[in-house]
N, CA, C and O atoms as a Maestro MAE file, in Angstrom:
{
 s_m_m2io_version
 :::
 2.0.0
}

f_m_ct {
 s_m_title
 :::
 protein
 m_atom[312] {
  # First column is atom index #
  i_m_mmod_type
  r_m_x_coord
  r_m_y_coord
  r_m_z_coord
  i_m_residue_number
  s_m_chain_name
  s_m_pdb_residue_name
  s_m_pdb_atom_name
  i_m_atomic_number
  :::
  1 25 178.831 157.781 63.814 1 A "MET " " N  " 7
  2 3 177.768 157.137 64.580 1 A "MET " " CA " 6
  3 2 176.445 157.860 64.310 1 A "MET " " C  " 6
  4 15 176.400 159.087 64.220 1 A "MET " " O  " 8
  5 25 175.400 157.096 64.186 2 A "ILE " " N  " 7
  6 3 174.071 157.649 63.910 2 A "ILE " " CA " 6
  7 2 173.516 158.309 65.175 2 A "ILE " " C  " 6
  8 15 173.649 157.777 66.277 2 A "ILE " " O  " 8
  9 25 172.899 159.466 64.998 3 A "SER " " N  " 7
  10 3 172.366 160.209 66.142 3 A "SER " " CA " 6
  11 2 171.011 159.650 66.574 3 A "SER " " C  " 6
  12 15 170.329 158.970 65.808 3 A "SER " " O  " 8
  13 25 170.641 159.952 67.809 4 A "GLU " " N  " 7
  14 3 169.334 159.526 68.324 4 A "GLU " " CA " 6
  15 2 168.217 160.094 67.460 4 A "GLU " " C  " 6
  16 15 167.241 159.407 67.158 4 A "GLU " " O  " 8
  17 25 168.368 161.359 67.064 5 A "HIS " " N  " 7
  18 3 167.360 162.020 66.228 5 A "HIS " " CA " 6
  19 2 167.184 161.269 64.902 5 A "HIS " " C  " 6
  20 15 166.061 161.061 64.443 5 A "HIS " " O  " 8
  21 25 168.296 160.869 64.299 6 A "GLU " " N  " 7
  22 3 168.219 160.161 63.025 6 A "GLU " " CA " 6
  23 2 167.589 158.778 63.194 6 A "GLU " " C  " 6
  24 15 166.811 158.344 62.345 6 A "GLU " " O  " 8
  25 25 167.919 158.095 64.272 7 A "ILE " " N  " 7
  26 3 167.318 156.781 64.544 7 A "ILE " " CA " 6
  27 2 165.796 156.910 64.660 7 A "ILE " " C  " 6
  28 15 165.052 156.122 64.076 7 A "ILE " " O  " 8
  29 25 165.346 157.907 65.417 8 A "LEU " " N  " 7
  30 3 163.904 158.116 65.588 8 A "LEU " " CA " 6
  31 2 163.244 158.464 64.262 8 A "LEU " " C  " 6
  32 15 162.138 158.003 63.978 8 A "LEU " " O  " 8
  33 25 163.922 159.283 63.442 9 A "ASN " " N  " 7
  34 3 163.365 159.655 62.141 9 A "ASN " " CA " 6
  35 2 163.253 158.464 61.202 9 A "ASN " " C  " 6
  36 15 162.242 158.312 60.515 9 A "ASN " " O  " 8
  37 25 164.266 157.624 61.163 10 A "VAL " " N  " 7
  38 3 164.226 156.433 60.311 10 A "VAL " " CA " 6
  39 2 163.070 155.530 60.736 10 A "VAL " " C  " 6
  40 15 162.307 155.057 59.894 10 A "VAL " " O  " 8
  41 25 162.943 155.294 62.026 11 A "PHE " " N  " 7
  42 3 161.854 154.451 62.521 11 A "PHE " " CA " 6
  43 2 160.502 155.065 62.149 11 A "PHE " " C  " 6
  44 15 159.608 154.364 61.676 11 A "PHE " " O  " 8
  45 25 160.358 156.361 62.361 12 A "ALA " " N  " 7
  46 3 159.107 157.055 62.050 12 A "ALA " " CA " 6
  47 2 158.757 156.923 60.571 12 A "ALA " " C  " 6
  48 15 157.619 156.608 60.226 12 A "ALA " " O  " 8
  49 25 159.726 157.161 59.707 13 A "GLN " " N  " 7
  50 3 159.496 157.060 58.262 13 A "GLN " " CA " 6
  51 2 159.069 155.653 57.870 13 A "GLN " " C  " 6
  52 15 158.190 155.476 57.026 13 A "GLN " " O  " 8
  53 25 159.688 154.660 58.480 14 A "ASN " " N  " 7
  54 3 159.339 153.279 58.158 14 A "ASN " " CA " 6
  55 2 157.950 152.913 58.660 14 A "ASN " " C  " 6
  56 15 157.219 152.196 57.975 14 A "ASN " " O  " 8
  57 25 157.577 153.384 59.828 15 A "VAL " " N  " 7
  58 3 156.225 153.121 60.336 15 A "VAL " " CA " 6
  59 2 155.192 153.708 59.376 15 A "VAL " " C  " 6
  60 15 154.222 153.040 59.018 15 A "VAL " " O  " 8
  61 25 155.400 154.948 58.963 16 A "VAL " " N  " 7
  62 3 154.469 155.596 58.024 16 A "VAL " " CA " 6
  63 2 154.425 154.813 56.708 16 A "VAL " " C  " 6
  64 15 153.345 154.547 56.180 16 A "VAL " " O  " 8
  65 25 155.584 154.450 56.184 17 A "PHE " " N  " 7
  66 3 155.664 153.714 54.920 17 A "PHE " " CA " 6
  67 2 154.867 152.408 54.988 17 A "PHE " " C  " 6
  68 15 154.037 152.137 54.121 17 A "PHE " " O  " 8
  69 25 155.121 151.614 56.009 18 A "PHE " " N  " 7
  70 3 154.448 150.316 56.110 18 A "PHE " " CA " 6
  71 2 152.965 150.465 56.455 18 A "PHE " " C  " 6
  72 15 152.152 149.646 56.027 18 A "PHE " " O  " 8
  73 25 152.605 151.489 57.214 19 A "ARG " " N  " 7
  74 3 151.186 151.734 57.507 19 A "ARG " " CA " 6
  75 2 150.452 152.092 56.218 19 A "ARG " " C  " 6
  76 15 149.356 151.593 55.963 19 A "ARG " " O  " 8
  77 25 151.057 152.958 55.410 20 A "HIS " " N  " 7
  78 3 150.439 153.328 54.133 20 A "HIS " " CA " 6
  79 2 150.365 152.120 53.192 20 A "HIS " " C  " 6
  80 15 149.396 151.966 52.449 20 A "HIS " " O  " 8
  81 25 151.385 151.274 53.228 21 A "ARG " " N  " 7
  82 3 151.386 150.082 52.376 21 A "ARG " " CA " 6
  83 2 150.212 149.167 52.719 21 A "ARG " " C  " 6
  84 15 149.625 148.541 51.837 21 A "ARG " " O  " 8
  85 25 149.875 149.095 54.005 22 A "LEU " " N  " 7
  86 3 148.724 148.290 54.433 22 A "LEU " " CA " 6
  87 2 147.395 149.034 54.273 22 A "LEU " " C  " 6
  88 15 146.319 148.456 54.423 22 A "LEU " " O  " 8
  89 25 147.500 150.338 53.963 23 A "LYS " " N  " 7
  90 3 146.312 151.186 53.802 23 A "LYS " " CA " 6
  91 2 145.466 151.203 55.071 23 A "LYS " " C  " 6
  92 15 144.246 151.043 55.031 23 A "LYS " " O  " 8
  93 25 146.155 151.403 56.211 24 A "ILE " " N  " 7
  94 3 145.441 151.495 57.485 24 A "ILE " " CA " 6
  95 2 145.690 152.860 58.117 24 A "ILE " " C  " 6
  96 15 146.706 153.503 57.854 24 A "ILE " " O  " 8
  97 25 144.767 153.284 58.936 25 A "SER " " N  " 7
  98 3 144.871 154.565 59.632 25 A "SER " " CA " 6
  99 2 145.750 154.433 60.872 25 A "SER " " C  " 6
  100 15 146.089 153.330 61.301 25 A "SER " " O  " 8
  101 25 146.110 155.580 61.433 26 A "GLN " " N  " 7
  102 3 146.821 155.570 62.710 26 A "GLN " " CA " 6
  103 2 145.974 154.876 63.766 26 A "GLN " " C  " 6
  104 15 146.494 154.142 64.607 26 A "GLN " " O  " 8
  105 25 144.687 155.107 63.720 27 A "GLU " " N  " 7
  106 3 143.779 154.488 64.692 27 A "GLU " " CA " 6
  107 2 143.795 152.960 64.569 27 A "GLU " " C  " 6
  108 15 143.826 152.254 65.577 27 A "GLU " " O  " 8
  109 25 143.775 152.460 63.339 28 A "GLU " " N  " 7
  110 3 143.812 151.008 63.128 28 A "GLU " " CA " 6
  111 2 145.152 150.430 63.575 28 A "GLU " " C  " 6
  112 15 145.192 149.361 64.185 28 A "GLU " " O  " 8
  113 25 146.244 151.125 63.279 29 A "LEU " " N  " 7
  114 3 147.557 150.661 63.732 29 A "LEU " " CA " 6
  115 2 147.599 150.621 65.254 29 A "LEU " " C  " 6
  116 15 148.106 149.666 65.842 29 A "LEU " " O  " 8
  117 25 147.071 151.651 65.880 30 A "ALA " " N  " 7
  118 3 147.045 151.696 67.345 30 A "ALA " " CA " 6
  119 2 146.267 150.509 67.908 30 A "ALA " " C  " 6
  120 15 146.704 149.876 68.868 30 A "ALA " " O  " 8
  121 25 145.123 150.211 67.313 31 A "PHE " " N  " 7
  122 3 144.314 149.074 67.754 31 A "PHE " " CA " 6
  123 2 145.093 147.766 67.616 31 A "PHE " " C  " 6
  124 15 145.138 146.957 68.543 31 A "PHE " " O  " 8
  125 25 145.704 147.571 66.449 32 A "ARG " " N  " 7
  126 3 146.454 146.338 66.202 32 A "ARG " " CA " 6
  127 2 147.646 146.182 67.146 32 A "ARG " " C  " 6
  128 15 147.983 145.071 67.555 32 A "ARG " " O  " 8
  129 25 148.283 147.310 67.488 33 A "ALA " " N  " 7
  130 3 149.480 147.268 68.334 33 A "ALA " " CA " 6
  131 2 149.149 147.340 69.822 33 A "ALA " " C  " 6
  132 15 150.014 147.101 70.664 33 A "ALA " " O  " 8
  133 25 147.904 147.669 70.143 34 A "GLY " " N  " 7
  134 3 147.515 147.769 71.548 34 A "GLY " " CA " 6
  135 2 148.049 149.017 72.230 34 A "GLY " " C  " 6
  136 15 148.386 148.999 73.414 34 A "GLY " " O  " 8
  137 25 148.123 150.114 71.458 35 A "VAL " " N  " 7
  138 3 148.582 151.396 72.001 35 A "VAL " " CA " 6
  139 2 147.547 152.463 71.667 35 A "VAL " " C  " 6
  140 15 146.602 152.202 70.923 35 A "VAL " " O  " 8
  141 25 147.722 153.657 72.210 36 A "HIS " " N  " 7
  142 3 146.793 154.755 71.950 36 A "HIS " " CA " 6
  143 2 147.128 155.420 70.617 36 A "HIS " " C  " 6
  144 15 148.292 155.478 70.219 36 A "HIS " " O  " 8
  145 25 146.106 155.917 69.935 37 A "ARG " " N  " 7
  146 3 146.297 156.572 68.639 37 A "ARG " " CA " 6
  147 2 147.269 157.739 68.718 37 A "ARG " " C  " 6
  148 15 148.070 157.943 67.805 37 A "ARG " " O  " 8
  149 25 147.205 158.508 69.803 38 A "THR " " N  " 7
  150 3 148.116 159.654 69.914 38 A "THR " " CA " 6
  151 2 149.569 159.196 70.032 38 A "THR " " C  " 6
  152 15 150.481 159.906 69.609 38 A "THR " " O  " 8
  153 25 149.783 158.019 70.603 39 A "TYR " " N  " 7
  154 3 151.135 157.463 70.697 39 A "TYR " " CA " 6
  155 2 151.668 157.156 69.300 39 A "TYR " " C  " 6
  156 15 152.833 157.426 69.008 39 A "TYR " " O  " 8
  157 25 150.827 156.599 68.440 40 A "VAL " " N  " 7
  158 3 151.228 156.329 67.056 40 A "VAL " " CA " 6
  159 2 151.637 157.634 66.384 40 A "VAL " " C  " 6
  160 15 152.656 157.681 65.694 40 A "VAL " " O  " 8
  161 25 150.862 158.685 66.577 41 A "GLY " " N  " 7
  162 3 151.197 159.983 65.994 41 A "GLY " " CA " 6
  163 2 152.541 160.502 66.480 41 A "GLY " " C  " 6
  164 15 153.334 161.020 65.693 41 A "GLY " " O  " 8
  165 25 152.796 160.363 67.770 42 A "MET " " N  " 7
  166 3 154.079 160.822 68.324 42 A "MET " " CA " 6
  167 2 155.240 160.012 67.751 42 A "MET " " C  " 6
  168 15 156.310 160.563 67.490 42 A "MET " " O  " 8
  169 25 155.039 158.720 67.554 43 A "ILE " " N  " 7
  170 3 156.080 157.878 66.965 43 A "ILE " " CA " 6
  171 2 156.313 158.293 65.513 43 A "ILE " " C  " 6
  172 15 157.459 158.409 65.077 43 A "ILE " " O  " 8
  173 25 155.241 158.515 64.771 44 A "GLU " " N  " 7
  174 3 155.368 158.885 63.360 44 A "GLU " " CA " 6
  175 2 155.986 160.272 63.172 44 A "GLU " " C  " 6
  176 15 156.536 160.563 62.110 44 A "GLU " " O  " 8
  177 25 155.902 161.113 64.173 45 A "ARG " " N  " 7
  178 3 156.537 162.440 64.113 45 A "ARG " " CA " 6
  179 2 157.917 162.431 64.774 45 A "ARG " " C  " 6
  180 15 158.558 163.475 64.890 45 A "ARG " " O  " 8
  181 25 158.363 161.271 65.201 46 A "ALA " " N  " 7
  182 3 159.677 161.092 65.859 46 A "ALA " " CA " 6
  183 2 159.793 161.932 67.123 46 A "ALA " " C  " 6
  184 15 160.860 162.463 67.434 46 A "ALA " " O  " 8
  185 25 158.687 162.047 67.846 47 A "GLU " " N  " 7
  186 3 158.654 162.831 69.082 47 A "GLU " " CA " 6
  187 2 158.870 161.971 70.328 47 A "GLU " " C  " 6
  188 15 159.105 162.500 71.414 47 A "GLU " " O  " 8
  189 25 158.794 160.683 70.178 48 A "LYS " " N  " 7
  190 3 158.838 159.772 71.326 48 A "LYS " " CA " 6
  191 2 159.862 158.677 71.063 48 A "LYS " " C  " 6
  192 15 159.962 158.158 69.951 48 A "LYS " " O  " 8
  193 25 160.618 158.332 72.095 49 A "ASN " " N  " 7
  194 3 161.584 157.241 72.002 49 A "ASN " " CA " 6
  195 2 160.854 155.948 72.372 49 A "ASN " " C  " 6
  196 15 160.512 155.734 73.536 49 A "ASN " " O  " 8
  197 25 160.622 155.103 71.396 50 A "ILE " " N  " 7
  198 3 159.822 153.895 71.571 50 A "ILE " " CA " 6
  199 2 160.611 152.807 72.309 50 A "ILE " " C  " 6
  200 15 161.829 152.708 72.163 50 A "ILE " " O  " 8
  201 25 159.911 152.003 73.093 51 A "THR " " N  " 7
  202 3 160.551 150.904 73.829 51 A "THR " " CA " 6
  203 2 160.679 149.665 72.933 51 A "THR " " C  " 6
  204 15 160.006 149.554 71.908 51 A "THR " " O  " 8
  205 25 161.539 148.754 73.331 52 A "LEU " " N  " 7
  206 3 161.700 147.500 72.585 52 A "LEU " " CA " 6
  207 2 160.398 146.708 72.529 52 A "LEU " " C  " 6
  208 15 160.072 146.111 71.503 52 A "LEU " " O  " 8
  209 25 159.670 146.706 73.613 53 A "VAL " " N  " 7
  210 3 158.392 145.986 73.654 53 A "VAL " " CA " 6
  211 2 157.437 146.563 72.615 53 A "VAL " " C  " 6
  212 15 156.776 145.815 71.895 53 A "VAL " " O  " 8
  213 25 157.362 147.881 72.533 54 A "ASN " " N  " 7
  214 3 156.459 148.501 71.567 54 A "ASN " " CA " 6
  215 2 156.967 148.378 70.135 54 A "ASN " " C  " 6
  216 15 156.162 148.338 69.204 54 A "ASN " " O  " 8
  217 25 158.282 148.317 69.937 55 A "ILE " " N  " 7
  218 3 158.810 148.066 68.595 55 A "ILE " " CA " 6
  219 2 158.290 146.718 68.101 55 A "ILE " " C  " 6
  220 15 157.876 146.593 66.948 55 A "ILE " " O  " 8
  221 25 158.311 145.724 68.962 56 A "GLU " " N  " 7
  222 3 157.799 144.394 68.604 56 A "GLU " " CA " 6
  223 2 156.305 144.458 68.283 56 A "GLU " " C  " 6
  224 15 155.852 143.836 67.322 56 A "GLU " " O  " 8
  225 25 155.545 145.198 69.074 57 A "LYS " " N  " 7
  226 3 154.103 145.345 68.820 57 A "LYS " " CA " 6
  227 2 153.850 146.010 67.468 57 A "LYS " " C  " 6
  228 15 152.976 145.579 66.717 57 A "LYS " " O  " 8
  229 25 154.616 147.062 67.158 58 A "PHE " " N  " 7
  230 3 154.459 147.761 65.882 58 A "PHE " " CA " 6
  231 2 154.825 146.833 64.722 58 A "PHE " " C  " 6
  232 15 154.131 146.808 63.706 58 A "PHE " " O  " 8
  233 25 155.906 146.073 64.869 59 A "ALA " " N  " 7
  234 3 156.317 145.155 63.805 59 A "ALA " " CA " 6
  235 2 155.212 144.138 63.515 59 A "ALA " " C  " 6
  236 15 154.874 143.905 62.354 59 A "ALA " " O  " 8
  237 25 154.658 143.543 64.548 60 A "LYS " " N  " 7
  238 3 153.574 142.569 64.359 60 A "LYS " " CA " 6
  239 2 152.351 143.227 63.727 60 A "LYS " " C  " 6
  240 15 151.739 142.669 62.816 60 A "LYS " " O  " 8
  241 25 152.000 144.410 64.213 61 A "ALA " " N  " 7
  242 3 150.828 145.114 63.694 61 A "ALA " " CA " 6
  243 2 151.002 145.501 62.228 61 A "ALA " " C  " 6
  244 15 150.033 145.529 61.469 61 A "ALA " " O  " 8
  245 25 152.238 145.800 61.832 62 A "LEU " " N  " 7
  246 3 152.523 146.210 60.455 62 A "LEU " " CA " 6
  247 2 152.934 145.035 59.567 62 A "LEU " " C  " 6
  248 15 153.203 145.207 58.378 62 A "LEU " " O  " 8
  249 25 152.978 143.835 60.162 63 A "GLU " " N  " 7
  250 3 153.303 142.607 59.422 63 A "GLU " " CA " 6
  251 2 154.692 142.669 58.794 63 A "GLU " " C  " 6
  252 15 154.886 142.269 57.646 63 A "GLU " " O  " 8
  253 25 155.660 143.178 59.567 64 A "VAL " " N  " 7
  254 3 157.052 143.274 59.124 64 A "VAL " " CA " 6
  255 2 157.967 142.804 60.252 64 A "VAL " " C  " 6
  256 15 157.511 142.527 61.361 64 A "VAL " " O  " 8
  257 25 159.248 142.720 59.959 65 A "THR " " N  " 7
  258 3 160.223 142.373 60.991 65 A "THR " " CA " 6
  259 2 160.712 143.641 61.683 65 A "THR " " C  " 6
  260 15 160.559 144.746 61.163 65 A "THR " " O  " 8
  261 25 161.292 143.466 62.841 66 A "ILE " " N  " 7
  262 3 161.894 144.600 63.541 66 A "ILE " " CA " 6
  263 2 162.983 145.213 62.668 66 A "ILE " " C  " 6
  264 15 163.115 146.435 62.606 66 A "ILE " " O  " 8
  265 25 163.753 144.380 62.001 67 A "SER " " N  " 7
  266 3 164.823 144.872 61.121 67 A "SER " " CA " 6
  267 2 164.284 145.826 60.065 67 A "SER " " C  " 6
  268 15 164.904 146.850 59.775 67 A "SER " " O  " 8
  269 25 163.138 145.496 59.492 68 A "GLU " " N  " 7
  270 3 162.554 146.362 58.465 68 A "GLU " " CA " 6
  271 2 162.152 147.718 59.037 68 A "GLU " " C  " 6
  272 15 162.181 148.722 58.325 68 A "GLU " " O  " 8
  273 25 161.782 147.756 60.298 69 A "LEU " " N  " 7
  274 3 161.378 149.020 60.913 69 A "LEU " " CA " 6
  275 2 162.555 149.923 61.248 69 A "LEU " " C  " 6
  276 15 162.397 151.142 61.319 69 A "LEU " " O  " 8
  277 25 163.721 149.350 61.452 70 A "VAL " " N  " 7
  278 3 164.871 150.176 61.852 70 A "VAL " " CA " 6
  279 2 165.872 150.397 60.725 70 A "VAL " " C  " 6
  280 15 166.843 151.133 60.897 70 A "VAL " " O  " 8
  281 25 165.648 149.769 59.578 71 A "GLU " " N  " 7
  282 3 166.579 149.889 58.459 71 A "GLU " " CA " 6
  283 2 166.381 151.209 57.721 71 A "GLU " " C  " 6
  284 15 165.258 151.584 57.385 71 A "GLU " " O  " 8
  285 25 167.485 151.905 57.476 72 A "LYS " " N  " 7
  286 3 167.430 153.145 56.699 72 A "LYS " " CA " 6
  287 2 167.414 152.782 55.224 72 A "LYS " " C  " 6
  288 15 168.334 152.137 54.722 72 A "LYS " " O  " 8
  289 25 166.356 153.204 54.534 73 A "VAL " " N  " 7
  290 3 166.195 152.905 53.118 73 A "VAL " " CA " 6
  291 2 166.188 154.220 52.352 73 A "VAL " " C  " 6
  292 15 165.334 155.072 52.601 73 A "VAL " " O  " 8
  293 25 167.133 154.402 51.414 74 A "PRO " " N  " 7
  294 3 167.151 155.640 50.625 74 A "PRO " " CA " 6
  295 2 165.821 155.854 49.915 74 A "PRO " " C  " 6
  296 15 165.237 154.915 49.372 74 A "PRO " " O  " 8
  297 25 165.355 157.083 49.923 75 A "GLY " " N  " 7
  298 3 164.098 157.420 49.266 75 A "GLY " " CA " 6
  299 2 162.891 157.419 50.178 75 A "GLY " " C  " 6
  300 15 161.804 157.809 49.752 75 A "GLY " " O  " 8
  301 25 163.048 156.994 51.418 76 A "ARG " " N  " 7
  302 3 161.925 156.991 52.363 76 A "ARG " " CA " 6
  303 2 161.914 158.227 53.239 76 A "ARG " " C  " 6
  304 15 161.075 158.348 54.132 76 A "ARG " " O  " 8
  305 25 162.829 159.138 52.995 77 A "GLU " " N  " 7
  306 3 162.881 160.336 53.828 77 A "GLU " " CA " 6
  307 2 161.621 161.161 53.629 77 A "GLU " " C  " 6
  308 15 161.069 161.231 52.530 77 A "GLU " " O  " 8
  309 25 161.178 161.783 54.713 78 A "GLN " " N  " 7
  310 3 159.963 162.614 54.640 78 A "GLN " " CA " 6
  311 2 160.333 164.004 54.214 78 A "GLN " " C  " 6
  312 15 159.461 164.864 54.090 78 A "GLN " " O  " 8
  :::
 }
 m_bond[311] {
  # First column is bond index #
  i_m_from
  i_m_to
  i_m_order
  :::
  1 1 2 1
  2 2 3 1
  3 3 4 2
  4 3 5 1
  5 5 6 1
  6 6 7 1
  7 7 8 2
  8 7 9 1
  9 9 10 1
  10 10 11 1
  11 11 12 2
  12 11 13 1
  13 13 14 1
  14 14 15 1
  15 15 16 2
  16 15 17 1
  17 17 18 1
  18 18 19 1
  19 19 20 2
  20 19 21 1
  21 21 22 1
  22 22 23 1
  23 23 24 2
  24 23 25 1
  25 25 26 1
  26 26 27 1
  27 27 28 2
  28 27 29 1
  29 29 30 1
  30 30 31 1
  31 31 32 2
  32 31 33 1
  33 33 34 1
  34 34 35 1
  35 35 36 2
  36 35 37 1
  37 37 38 1
  38 38 39 1
  39 39 40 2
  40 39 41 1
  41 41 42 1
  42 42 43 1
  43 43 44 2
  44 43 45 1
  45 45 46 1
  46 46 47 1
  47 47 48 2
  48 47 49 1
  49 49 50 1
  50 50 51 1
  51 51 52 2
  52 51 53 1
  53 53 54 1
  54 54 55 1
  55 55 56 2
  56 55 57 1
  57 57 58 1
  58 58 59 1
  59 59 60 2
  60 59 61 1
  61 61 62 1
  62 62 63 1
  63 63 64 2
  64 63 65 1
  65 65 66 1
  66 66 67 1
  67 67 68 2
  68 67 69 1
  69 69 70 1
  70 70 71 1
  71 71 72 2
  72 71 73 1
  73 73 74 1
  74 74 75 1
  75 75 76 2
  76 75 77 1
  77 77 78 1
  78 78 79 1
  79 79 80 2
  80 79 81 1
  81 81 82 1
  82 82 83 1
  83 83 84 2
  84 83 85 1
  85 85 86 1
  86 86 87 1
  87 87 88 2
  88 87 89 1
  89 89 90 1
  90 90 91 1
  91 91 92 2
  92 91 93 1
  93 93 94 1
  94 94 95 1
  95 95 96 2
  96 95 97 1
  97 97 98 1
  98 98 99 1
  99 99 100 2
  100 99 101 1
  101 101 102 1
  102 102 103 1
  103 103 104 2
  104 103 105 1
  105 105 106 1
  106 106 107 1
  107 107 108 2
  108 107 109 1
  109 109 110 1
  110 110 111 1
  111 111 112 2
  112 111 113 1
  113 113 114 1
  114 114 115 1
  115 115 116 2
  116 115 117 1
  117 117 118 1
  118 118 119 1
  119 119 120 2
  120 119 121 1
  121 121 122 1
  122 122 123 1
  123 123 124 2
  124 123 125 1
  125 125 126 1
  126 126 127 1
  127 127 128 2
  128 127 129 1
  129 129 130 1
  130 130 131 1
  131 131 132 2
  132 131 133 1
  133 133 134 1
  134 134 135 1
  135 135 136 2
  136 135 137 1
  137 137 138 1
  138 138 139 1
  139 139 140 2
  140 139 141 1
  141 141 142 1
  142 142 143 1
  143 143 144 2
  144 143 145 1
  145 145 146 1
  146 146 147 1
  147 147 148 2
  148 147 149 1
  149 149 150 1
  150 150 151 1
  151 151 152 2
  152 151 153 1
  153 153 154 1
  154 154 155 1
  155 155 156 2
  156 155 157 1
  157 157 158 1
  158 158 159 1
  159 159 160 2
  160 159 161 1
  161 161 162 1
  162 162 163 1
  163 163 164 2
  164 163 165 1
  165 165 166 1
  166 166 167 1
  167 167 168 2
  168 167 169 1
  169 169 170 1
  170 170 171 1
  171 171 172 2
  172 171 173 1
  173 173 174 1
  174 174 175 1
  175 175 176 2
  176 175 177 1
  177 177 178 1
  178 178 179 1
  179 179 180 2
  180 179 181 1
  181 181 182 1
  182 182 183 1
  183 183 184 2
  184 183 185 1
  185 185 186 1
  186 186 187 1
  187 187 188 2
  188 187 189 1
  189 189 190 1
  190 190 191 1
  191 191 192 2
  192 191 193 1
  193 193 194 1
  194 194 195 1
  195 195 196 2
  196 195 197 1
  197 197 198 1
  198 198 199 1
  199 199 200 2
  200 199 201 1
  201 201 202 1
  202 202 203 1
  203 203 204 2
  204 203 205 1
  205 205 206 1
  206 206 207 1
  207 207 208 2
  208 207 209 1
  209 209 210 1
  210 210 211 1
  211 211 212 2
  212 211 213 1
  213 213 214 1
  214 214 215 1
  215 215 216 2
  216 215 217 1
  217 217 218 1
  218 218 219 1
  219 219 220 2
  220 219 221 1
  221 221 222 1
  222 222 223 1
  223 223 224 2
  224 223 225 1
  225 225 226 1
  226 226 227 1
  227 227 228 2
  228 227 229 1
  229 229 230 1
  230 230 231 1
  231 231 232 2
  232 231 233 1
  233 233 234 1
  234 234 235 1
  235 235 236 2
  236 235 237 1
  237 237 238 1
  238 238 239 1
  239 239 240 2
  240 239 241 1
  241 241 242 1
  242 242 243 1
  243 243 244 2
  244 243 245 1
  245 245 246 1
  246 246 247 1
  247 247 248 2
  248 247 249 1
  249 249 250 1
  250 250 251 1
  251 251 252 2
  252 251 253 1
  253 253 254 1
  254 254 255 1
  255 255 256 2
  256 255 257 1
  257 257 258 1
  258 258 259 1
  259 259 260 2
  260 259 261 1
  261 261 262 1
  262 262 263 1
  263 263 264 2
  264 263 265 1
  265 265 266 1
  266 266 267 1
  267 267 268 2
  268 267 269 1
  269 269 270 1
  270 270 271 1
  271 271 272 2
  272 271 273 1
  273 273 274 1
  274 274 275 1
  275 275 276 2
  276 275 277 1
  277 277 278 1
  278 278 279 1
  279 279 280 2
  280 279 281 1
  281 281 282 1
  282 282 283 1
  283 283 284 2
  284 283 285 1
  285 285 286 1
  286 286 287 1
  287 287 288 2
  288 287 289 1
  289 289 290 1
  290 290 291 1
  291 291 292 2
  292 291 293 1
  293 293 294 1
  294 294 295 1
  295 295 296 2
  296 295 297 1
  297 297 298 1
  298 298 299 1
  299 299 300 2
  300 299 301 1
  301 301 302 1
  302 302 303 1
  303 303 304 2
  304 303 305 1
  305 305 306 1
  306 306 307 1
  307 307 308 2
  308 307 309 1
  309 309 310 1
  310 310 311 1
  311 311 312 2
  :::
 }
}
């Protein structure tokens, strides 16, 4: 079974990957998702357990599906 720590890390890595793909800052992602910039930083460092509502906001802001944000993809490890 996958650990909570690993789940948070996979999500964090995917957020960073898709944010970089869009070439947007943490501040721009925060604006698009309707959250604070420091919250984006905590998510990207896997310091915060994100809610389902905010997962949906991040997916829309990053123009991806929820599945893409939670999928473990080899080579995306930080």
